N, C-alpha and C positions, 0 to 999 in steps of 0.2 A: 537707481542710477540717475543723477538730476544731467539734463542737456540744454546748455544755454547755445541758444543760437545769434551772434551777433551780427548786425547789419547797422545800415546808415546811408545817408548820401554819398555819394562820391568824395575821397579826399578829407572825408569827417575822422581819420583815423580809425578805423573799425579795426584793421590788422594789430594794431598798436594796443587797443582797448581787448581786444580779445587776448592776447600774449599777455598783457598785464592782469588781468582777470584768471586766467591759467595759472600764472606764476604765484600769485598770491594765494590762492587754494592749494598749490603744490607746499609751498611753504608753510601753510596751516596745517600739515601732516595728512592732505587728501592724495589719493591718487588719481592722476589728472591726465587727460588725453585731450590735446590740442590740434584740431583739424584744419588746417591751413595748407595751403600752397606758397605763402609769401613770409612767414612769421620766421624764416631762418635768421635774416638779417637783422631784426626787433631783437628776437632773443639772445643772440650772442651763444656764448657758452651754454652747456648744458646743463639742465637742473635738475636733482633727484627728485624722483616722483613725479615729474611731468615727461610725457611722452607727446612724440609729434607725428602727426599720420599728415603725409603730404598725397593728396588725391593726384593719380595718375591719369590724366584724361587721354593721352596719347595710347600708353597701353590697354586702359579700360576698354577702349574705341578697337584695337586692332583685336582684342580677345573676343569680342561680343559679335565683332562683324564676321571672325574667321568662324565661331561656332557656328554662327547662324549659315553660312557658307556650308560649312562640314552638313548639316542636317538637312539642306535643301540640295545636296550634289546631284539626285536623281533628275529633278526637276530641272536643273541648269543643263546637265548632260543632254536632255531631251532638246533644250533650245540651242544646244551647242555653244553654249556658254563658256569661254575662260577663266577658271578659278583665279583669284588673286592669292597672292603669296604677302606672307608676312611684312617681308622688306618693302612692298610697294605701297603701302597703305598709310595714308596721313589721313591724320582725325578731321571730323566735321564740324562744322559750327553747333553748338547745342552739346558736343560731347563731353565740356568740363561740369556743364549741369549735371548729367547722367552719371558722371564719377562722383562726383561732391555727394550726390544722394547715395550711390554705394557706399559710400565712406561712412556717411551716418548710420547707416544701416549696420554694417561692420563694426562701427564702434558702441553702437548700443547693444551689442550682442558681446561684447569684450567686460572684462572685471573691475572697469575702473570706476570711482565714485562719482566722478562729474567728467563731464564731455564738453569742451568749449570749441564751436564751430564757427570760423571765419566764413562770412555767406557776402555773397557779391551786392552791390550797392541795391537801395531802394530803387524802383519798384519790382527789380529784376529778382530780388530775393522772394518778395511775395509770390509771384509766378514759379518761381523754382519749388517753392513748398507747395503750392496748389499743382502743381504736377502731376505727383501721383495719382490723384483723385480723378483728374479731368483724363489722363491716358487710359486709368480702368474704366473709365465709362466707356472710352472710344473700342478698345477691345471687346466689352459686352456687346456693342451696337455692332462691331464689325465680324466677329466671330462669336456669336451667343453661345454657352456653352451647351445647352441644351440639344444644339445641333450635332453635339459629339456623339450624345447617346446613340444616335441612328447609324452608326457608322458599318454596323452589319449590313444596314439597308442600301449603302452607299452605292453599289454597282448597280442596283433596281433602280433607285433615285437617279443617279445620273442618266440610265437610258430613258425614263421616263422625262426627263426635264431637256434632256439632250444636250447637255453642258455637263463637264466632268465638275464633280465633289470635291470640295476642297481635302489636300490629302493629311493623313492622320498626324505628319510630323509638322502642320503648320497648327493644330490643336493642341499639340504638346507644346509647341515654342510659344502660343500664346498662354498655356496656363501655368508655362515656368516665368513668364514676365508677371501676368496675374498675380503669382504669390510673391515675387520680389517687390513689384509696385505696394502691392499690401501690407508688407512688412516694413517699407517705408513710410508708408502714409501710418501706421501704428504709432512710427517714432516721433513722426510729428504732431500727431493726435495726441499723444500721451500724455496726463496733467502733469507729468515732472519734467515736460519739453517747454521751453518759455523763449521767448525772442527779448534781447535787448538791443535798443537803440540808440547809435551813438552819433551825434550833431556837435556841429561848430554853430554857437547862436549867431543867427544871422537872417536875411528875409527871404532867402531861398529854402533854407534848413527848416522854417516854419511853416514854408507852402508845402515842402515834401512831406513833413512830417503829418500835417493835417491830412494831407490825401493819404498817407501810410496809413494812419489811425483807420480809415475809411476802409482801407485792403483787408488790414489785420482782421477787423470785428467780422467783414463779410465771410472770411475763410475760417473764424474761430482759433486766431492765433493770440495766446496769451504774451502782453507785455510785461516783463518784470520789472523793467525801468528803464528809464531815458538818461543817458549820460551825455553832459553839455561839455564838451572837450575842447580844451585851448581857451580857457577864460582868459583875459587880460588883467592886470591887478587893478584894481581900483585905487583910487585916490594919487593917482601920479601927478608930480609937480609938471609934467609936458602936456601942454594942453593939447596938442594933436594924440598923443597915446589915451588922455585921460577922456577926451572925445570919443574915441573907440570903443575902448573901455565900457562908456555910457551908454553908447547905442547897442553894444552886445549884450549889457543888463535889461534893455529893455527888449531886445528879442529874448532873453532868457525866460523874463517874465511872460512873454508867449506861447513859450513852450511848456511852462507850468499850468496856465490854463487849459492846454490842450490835453495834456498829461497827468497833471498833478504834480507829484513828488520829482525832483532831478537831481540825479547825482551830477555834483559839480568835479570836473579835475581843472587844474592850472595849466598856463601855457608855460613849459619848461624854457622857454627862449632858444630851443633847439629840437633838433629830432631825436625822440627818446631812441636810444639804442642802449641793450644790454641790461641785464637784471638790475642793477643799481637804479637806472631810472625808470624801470618800468614798476619797479617798488615804490614808487611816488605816483603812481598813476592806478595801482591796486585798489579794489574796492575794500574799505573798512568794515564795512556793516552788510557780509553779503545774505541776501534774506534766506530765511529754511525755508519758505515757498511762497510760490506767485498768486499773486489775486487773479483770479481768472477774470476773463474777458466777459462781457454780458453775453447772454447766449439766447438761444430763439425760443419760442413756446408758445405751445398753442392754449388759448384762451378758452375755456369750455363756457356756452352759454347757459344762464340761469333757468331757463325752459326749456324742456324737450324740443328738439326739431328747431332750436332757435339759430343764429348766426354764429360760427364759429371764426376766431381772428388767430391769425398767425402773426405773432410779432418777432419782427426781424432788426436787430440793431445795426444801424446804419449812420454812426456819428458822424456829424457835419454835414452830410449829405445835403443836396438842393433838389425840389420838385423836378427841376429840369433835366437833372442828371439820371433820374431813375426810370430805367423800363423794366417791363414785367410783361411775360408771355408765358401761358401754359401751354404744355405740346405733352398730351396723355397724362403719363403720372409722373411728369417732372415741371419744374418752374423755372424759367429761363429768366435770371435776375442780373440787371446791368444798372452798376452804381457808379458815377463818375467813369475811371477808366478801366474798372475792374467787372468781370461779369462771372458768375457761377451759377451752375445747373444744379438744384437742388430738387432730389428726390422727395416726393410729398409723402406723407405719413400714410398708412391705411385708412385711417380716420377722414381724412382729407380726400383722399381719393374716390370719396364716395359722393364727395360734393363739387358744386360749381362756383367758381370764382365770383363772388357780386360786386367787388369792390375792392379799393386799396387807399390808404392815406398815411401821408408823412406827418407823425407827432412824436415831438421831443425825441430827436433824433432815434426814432423808431418806425419800419414799414409796417404797417398794421394791414393784413391781408385779409378779407372777410371770405369768407366759404359760406354758401348756404346748404343743407344738405338736399340731395335729390331724391324727392319722393320715389323715385324707381328704384335705388339703390336701399334706401334706408326703410328699416319695417316702422310703419306708423307707431308713434309714440316712443320710438327708442331712442335712448339717450346717449352720446357718443361718450364712450370712457376714456378714451386713449388722450393723452395730455402732452406727450413729447412727441416731436416729429421723427 
């Protein structure tokens, strides 16, 4: 199964392009699922081999909240809390993101050949796709799984520490969340999942896509193509329209400089509605595979005991925008508006950070083997983080 995640600056036509992509694949004979909460008005009448999944953020929030309330009932009773009922619950900010992630997980477990997901605008979409990894790290820090192994000693430990130990239901809930997040992260990280960026050429779009390229690289997200939407016709006899088209083409060249090949879609002169309009915007040359984004790599020294270099792609980053902190076995990396906590590979945990440099769109972090942790004359054998 292939999964295409469609995003782009707000107002660029993400939902329209997502619907057109799904419709073109369905008409080509593939079984397609479109994940979107807003595509109904664009699609119009139903299409054979194309199914629509609408994430239900309100219902999803109520189900999860009531399930958590039920599992923690004993603790709430001790506190004298009054349980909530389904009818009085309203979703909280952020519920839509979790509902969309669950919809992606469910879609990937289905039998469709292609899943097209209509994501939020940039950079919210990048934050959404990075969320499973971040939440899994938080869970491991707050409720380490190894602590659960000591549940038989919990009463005694509680007496010694003088505080109650976390209840078993809390570990069970964390374990269920961990499993769900891991399944969503597996979908996002799969080699058959890629991002498709929709933009209407202009100065704001060029800036947004340059920044987004950095976020995609930092989180290892593959971009299969950039779609330039609503292109005005060239060669108009109207000087005003011709000037707009010329400026738009100039910004289109900027997009090509940043991302390479760009798929062009015409401005229809109206808001696209229904299958016939969408057929004019569907991709004509759907790629069979995605060109992967540049990956990080560990460069092994030529001599035993030499410096190892971890090379991280950060396209377009400026030195002033980069922050780097090592904390234990993790590297806290900030590049522009994006942050990511990277676990160190075992080979790097036995080293100290000896420097870093920004070279050719790569952050090259140097690690020197710690004599106290490396046997004398040993050669690091691991090459990938």
